[in-house]
Every structure is written in structure tokens, then in C-alpha cells.
C-alpha positions in Angstrom: -40.9 42.2 -2.2 -43.2 43.2 -5.6 -44.4 40.3 -7.3 -43.2 39.3 -10.6 -44.8 36.8 -13.0 -42.8 35.3 -15.4 -39.2 33.8 -15.8 -36.4 35.4 -13.5 -32.4 36.2 -14.9 -29.8 35.7 -12.5 -26.1 36.1 -13.0 -23.5 38.8 -11.9 -22.7 41.7 -13.2 -18.6 42.0 -14.9 -16.0 44.4 -13.6 -17.2 47.6 -15.8 -20.0 46.3 -17.6 -23.7 48.0 -17.6 -26.1 46.3 -15.7 -28.2 46.5 -18.8 -25.3 44.6 -20.7 -25.4 42.0 -18.6 -29.1 41.7 -18.6 -28.8 40.7 -22.3 -25.6 38.4 -21.5 -27.5 36.4 -19.2 -31.1 36.3 -21.1 -29.7 33.1 -23.6 -28.5 30.9 -21.0 -31.5 31.7 -18.6 -34.2 32.1 -21.3 -32.8 30.0 -23.9 -30.9 31.0 -27.1 -33.7 32.8 -29.2 -35.3 34.3 -26.3 -35.8 38.2 -27.1 -36.8 39.9 -23.6 -37.3 43.8 -24.1 -35.0 45.3 -21.9 -35.2 49.5 -21.4 -32.1 51.8 -22.2 -31.7 51.8 -18.3 -33.4 49.1 -16.5 -34.8 50.0 -13.0 -34.6 46.9 -10.5 -38.0 46.5 -8.5 -36.5 44.8 -5.8 -32.7 45.0 -4.1 -31.1 42.4 -1.8 -28.4 42.7 0.3 -26.4 39.1 1.1 -24.0 38.8 3.8 -21.2 36.3 4.9 -22.4 36.6 8.6 -25.9 35.0 9.2 -28.4 37.5 10.8 -27.1 40.8 9.2 -29.8 40.9 6.4 -32.4 38.4 6.1 -30.6 36.7 3.1 -27.2 35.1 3.4 -24.3 33.9 1.5 -21.5 32.2 2.9 -19.3 32.5 0.0 -19.3 36.4 0.1 -21.0 39.9 0.7 -23.3 40.7 -2.6 -26.0 43.1 -3.9 -29.1 41.3 -5.9 -31.0 43.6 -8.2 -34.4 41.7 -9.5 -35.7 43.6 -13.0 -39.1 42.5 -14.3 -39.9 42.9 -18.5 -42.1 41.8 -20.9 -41.0 38.6 -22.8 -41.6 37.5 -26.5 -42.3 33.9 -27.8 -39.7 31.7 -27.6 -38.8 31.9 -23.9 -37.6 28.3 -23.1 -36.5 29.2 -19.2 -33.3 27.3 -18.0 -30.9 26.6 -15.2 -31.7 29.6 -12.4 -34.8 30.7 -14.3 -36.6 27.8 -13.5 -35.8 27.9 -9.8 -38.6 29.6 -7.8 -37.3 32.7 -5.1 -37.1 31.9 -1.6 
């Protein structure tokens, strides 16, 4: 996986929601209420991971459901106050 410095956002994309809109929606809960990360019009993930409820199908396991994770990097601005999942290191 590629390296990404800084805090990370996490959360679900809602039905019929654009990935960019989900990133913007989650920024407040993960990076603080005044966070203003720059999000391009068409964000491109730096990595993709697929989680399966059955162990061993991929290196990633989620007993609750099949899920796909998209990871993005981008510059941020002052005022970032990482919270919740943004403080948990991956892996």
C-alpha cells in the first residue's frame, strides 16, 4: 500500500451519494468542525481494499459484511483536529 501522511477519513458512502460528497460529510467528524481539506472534483483513491465476512478470501476481514474500502490522500489546512477513527493507525 502507498504511504499517506496525516490524518485519515473514514465512513460509509450512502446510497446514491457521490464519493466526494461522502468525504466532505465525514471531514467534520474525523478532522474537526473547522477542517477545510482540499477535495478535488473527482477524487481518486490511492488504494482499494476488499473486506469479506469469510476469513482468508482476502487479507482483510470484516465479520459483519462484504465491504470495499477506498483510501484517499489530500492536503489539509490549519485547524485540523483529528478525532475518532482518524487517530487510529491503519493495520
